[in-house]
Z-matrix of the N, CA and C atoms (Angstrom, degrees):
N
C 1 1.443
C 2 1.597 1 109.09
N 3 1.328 2 112.13 1 163.68
C 4 1.426 3 118.49 2 -179.31
C 5 1.565 4 109.17 3 -87.36
N 6 1.319 5 112.46 4 -173.75
C 7 1.540 6 115.68 5 -177.34
C 8 1.570 7 108.37 6 -65.32
N 9 1.380 8 116.96 7 -33.97
C 10 1.461 9 117.52 8 -179.34
C 11 1.571 10 106.19 9 -83.69
N 12 1.321 11 111.29 10 130.70
C 13 1.481 12 117.21 11 -176.95
C 14 1.518 13 109.21 12 -111.18
N 15 1.325 14 116.51 13 -0.13
C 16 1.528 15 121.64 14 -179.29
C 17 1.508 16 105.09 15 -103.24
N 18 1.409 17 114.10 16 120.01
C 19 1.526 18 118.51 17 -179.87
C 20 1.578 19 101.34 18 -119.83
N 21 1.289 20 113.39 19 136.16
C 22 1.423 21 123.57 20 170.56
C 23 1.563 22 110.89 21 -108.97
N 24 1.284 23 113.63 22 115.69
C 25 1.566 24 119.98 23 175.83
C 26 1.474 25 105.78 24 -91.06
N 27 1.289 26 115.51 25 113.45
C 28 1.496 27 122.77 26 -176.33
C 29 1.557 28 112.27 27 -107.47
N 30 1.263 29 118.00 28 129.85
C 31 1.496 30 118.94 29 -171.40
C 32 1.532 31 105.28 30 -137.49
N 33 1.312 32 114.96 31 170.53
C 34 1.480 33 123.60 32 179.46
C 35 1.505 34 107.17 33 -66.08
N 36 1.289 35 119.40 34 150.26
C 37 1.521 36 121.53 35 -175.42
C 38 1.498 37 115.81 36 -88.57
N 39 1.348 38 118.95 37 5.34
C 40 1.465 39 121.03 38 -173.99
C 41 1.500 40 109.84 39 -127.91
N 42 1.298 41 115.19 40 165.57
C 43 1.546 42 118.54 41 177.44
C 44 1.559 43 106.77 42 -77.00
N 45 1.329 44 108.37 43 155.25
C 46 1.543 45 115.07 44 -176.71
C 47 1.538 46 110.66 45 -69.80
N 48 1.341 47 115.13 46 144.62
C 49 1.412 48 123.16 47 176.86
C 50 1.531 49 114.36 48 -71.46
N 51 1.469 50 109.86 49 -42.38
C 52 1.506 51 115.30 50 -171.89
C 53 1.460 52 103.30 51 -114.27
N 54 1.412 53 111.34 52 147.91
C 55 1.402 54 120.47 53 176.09
C 56 1.485 55 112.01 54 -59.96
N 57 1.301 56 119.43 55 142.19
C 58 1.424 57 124.15 56 178.31
C 59 1.600 58 117.38 57 82.21
N 60 1.384 59 113.17 58 4.23
C 61 1.471 60 120.28 59 177.80
C 62 1.521 61 111.16 60 -93.76
N 63 1.337 62 123.29 61 -11.51
C 64 1.384 63 121.95 62 -179.36
C 65 1.498 64 112.99 63 -77.68
N 66 1.357 65 115.66 64 154.71
C 67 1.542 66 120.53 65 -178.87
C 68 1.452 67 104.36 66 -123.01
N 69 1.351 68 114.56 67 150.61
C 70 1.425 69 121.54 68 -178.53
C 71 1.589 70 101.57 69 -116.98
N 72 1.333 71 113.53 70 112.62
C 73 1.478 72 121.06 71 -177.14
C 74 1.525 73 111.93 72 -91.14
N 75 1.405 74 118.90 73 -9.49
C 76 1.398 75 121.56 74 -172.26
C 77 1.581 76 112.74 75 -60.84
N 78 1.341 77 118.75 76 -42.56
C 79 1.454 78 120.99 77 178.47
C 80 1.454 79 115.27 78 -65.38
N 81 1.363 80 116.43 79 -40.33
C 82 1.448 81 123.74 80 174.51
C 83 1.571 82 109.61 81 -62.43
N 84 1.353 83 114.22 82 -45.08
C 85 1.461 84 113.65 83 179.37
C 86 1.490 85 113.89 84 -63.77
N 87 1.356 86 115.17 85 -40.21
C 88 1.489 87 118.97 86 176.41
C 89 1.542 88 115.17 87 -60.52
N 90 1.424 89 115.10 88 -39.81
C 91 1.404 90 117.77 89 -179.22
C 92 1.522 91 106.25 90 -69.90
N 93 1.281 92 122.15 91 -44.54
C 94 1.484 93 120.61 92 -178.91
C 95 1.565 94 110.10 93 -62.01
N 96 1.305 95 118.37 94 -35.77
C 97 1.452 96 118.99 95 -179.24
C 98 1.565 97 110.16 96 -72.20
N 99 1.258 98 118.18 97 -30.19
C 100 1.389 99 122.34 98 173.18
C 101 1.468 100 116.28 99 -66.50
N 102 1.364 101 113.28 100 -19.95
C 103 1.459 102 120.42 101 176.83
C 104 1.508 103 110.43 102 -93.78
N 105 1.332 104 119.04 103 0.36
C 106 1.489 105 124.21 104 176.76
C 107 1.515 106 115.25 105 100.05
N 108 1.303 107 116.24 106 11.27
C 109 1.482 108 118.58 107 178.24
C 110 1.522 109 113.54 108 -87.00
N 111 1.309 110 115.67 109 151.43
C 112 1.465 111 121.04 110 172.33
C 113 1.547 112 106.18 111 -93.62
N 114 1.357 113 122.19 112 117.07
C 115 1.393 114 119.15 113 -171.58
C 116 1.520 115 107.67 114 -120.30
N 117 1.364 116 117.10 115 142.01
C 118 1.426 117 121.32 116 179.60
C 119 1.572 118 105.19 117 -138.87
N 120 1.241 119 115.31 118 142.91
C 121 1.528 120 122.67 119 -178.48
C 122 1.493 121 106.55 120 -113.29
N 123 1.365 122 116.95 121 125.25
C 124 1.464 123 124.93 122 177.58
C 125 1.552 124 110.20 123 -132.72
N 126 1.297 125 111.10 124 146.01
C 127 1.528 126 121.95 125 169.64
C 128 1.489 127 105.00 126 -74.70
N 129 1.426 128 117.31 127 136.38
C 130 1.424 129 121.93 128 171.43
C 131 1.483 130 109.02 129 -57.72
N 132 1.343 131 114.66 130 134.11
C 133 1.471 132 120.42 131 178.40
C 134 1.561 133 110.05 132 90.74
N 135 1.293 134 118.34 133 -7.42
C 136 1.476 135 118.81 134 178.69
C 137 1.417 136 113.54 135 -93.93
N 138 1.240 137 120.50 136 131.38
C 139 1.599 138 124.17 137 -178.30
C 140 1.530 139 109.73 138 52.37
N 141 1.282 140 116.76 139 55.98
C 142 1.462 141 122.87 140 -176.59
C 143 1.572 142 112.31 141 -56.65
N 144 1.330 143 115.12 142 -48.41
C 145 1.460 144 117.40 143 176.86
C 146 1.519 145 115.40 144 -55.54
N 147 1.298 146 112.13 145 -44.82
C 148 1.478 147 120.11 146 174.41
C 149 1.531 148 111.57 147 -57.32
N 150 1.336 149 114.72 148 -50.24
C 151 1.499 150 124.15 149 -179.74
C 152 1.552 151 107.39 150 -53.99
N 153 1.313 152 118.39 151 -51.83
C 154 1.542 153 121.21 152 -176.81
C 155 1.534 154 105.74 153 -64.95
N 156 1.186 155 124.78 154 -40.10
C 157 1.529 156 130.78 155 178.67
C 158 1.509 157 105.67 156 -56.77
N 159 1.293 158 119.81 157 -46.12
C 160 1.413 159 125.44 158 179.37
C 161 1.515 160 115.70 159 -63.73
N 162 1.311 161 113.54 160 -43.92
C 163 1.487 162 123.92 161 176.96
C 164 1.543 163 107.64 162 -61.15
N 165 1.366 164 118.41 163 -50.51
C 166 1.450 165 122.30 164 175.86
C 167 1.547 166 112.41 165 -53.10
N 168 1.319 167 114.76 166 -41.05
C 169 1.509 168 118.36 167 -174.51
C 170 1.491 169 108.17 168 -79.96
N 171 1.275 170 121.58 169 -0.12
C 172 1.540 171 119.29 170 171.51
C 173 1.462 172 110.92 171 103.52
N 174 1.264 173 123.15 172 8.99
C 175 1.526 174 124.58 173 179.12
C 176 1.637 175 104.94 174 -63.99
N 177 1.284 176 114.53 175 146.44
C 178 1.462 177 120.19 176 174.93
C 179 1.502 178 110.83 177 -92.53
N 180 1.299 179 117.96 178 116.79
C 181 1.509 180 117.01 179 179.46
C 182 1.595 181 109.15 180 -88.34
N 183 1.290 182 113.31 181 137.94
C 184 1.467 183 120.73 182 176.43
C 185 1.581 184 103.80 183 -124.04
N 186 1.314 185 118.70 184 114.66
C 187 1.453 186 118.92 185 -175.17
C 188 1.531 187 109.12 186 -108.38
N 189 1.310 188 114.53 187 138.25
C 190 1.417 189 120.72 188 -177.80
C 191 1.488 190 110.29 189 -116.64
N 192 1.258 191 114.12 190 130.47
C 193 1.505 192 123.07 191 -177.57
C 194 1.516 193 113.60 192 -64.93
N 195 1.332 194 116.38 193 -41.89
C 196 1.495 195 123.81 194 176.16
C 197 1.350 196 114.45 195 -69.02
N 198 1.414 197 116.44 196 164.32
C 199 1.487 198 120.99 197 -179.04
C 200 1.500 199 110.27 198 -92.13
N 201 1.245 200 119.86 199 147.58
C 202 1.451 201 130.75 200 174.77
C 203 1.504 202 106.93 201 -57.26
N 204 1.327 203 117.89 202 130.93
C 205 1.420 204 123.07 203 178.81
C 206 1.492 205 108.36 204 -77.78
N 207 1.356 206 118.74 205 162.77
C 208 1.470 207 127.85 206 -178.41
C 209 1.584 208 108.37 207 -69.06
């Protein structure tokens, strides 16, 4: 892991339109946590002030183009 142990997994805020376009971040989050990271998943546009505060504090943003699955 790098110096930053806080990772923000950022995804689209709505359900996928087409079948097969959803992503499952739970296994990635579990693997990162197993390596000692603090992981949080947020929808893009959700809690914007909090998100900006986390960026300023050094959290690593990881943005996914696909939508979060149900």
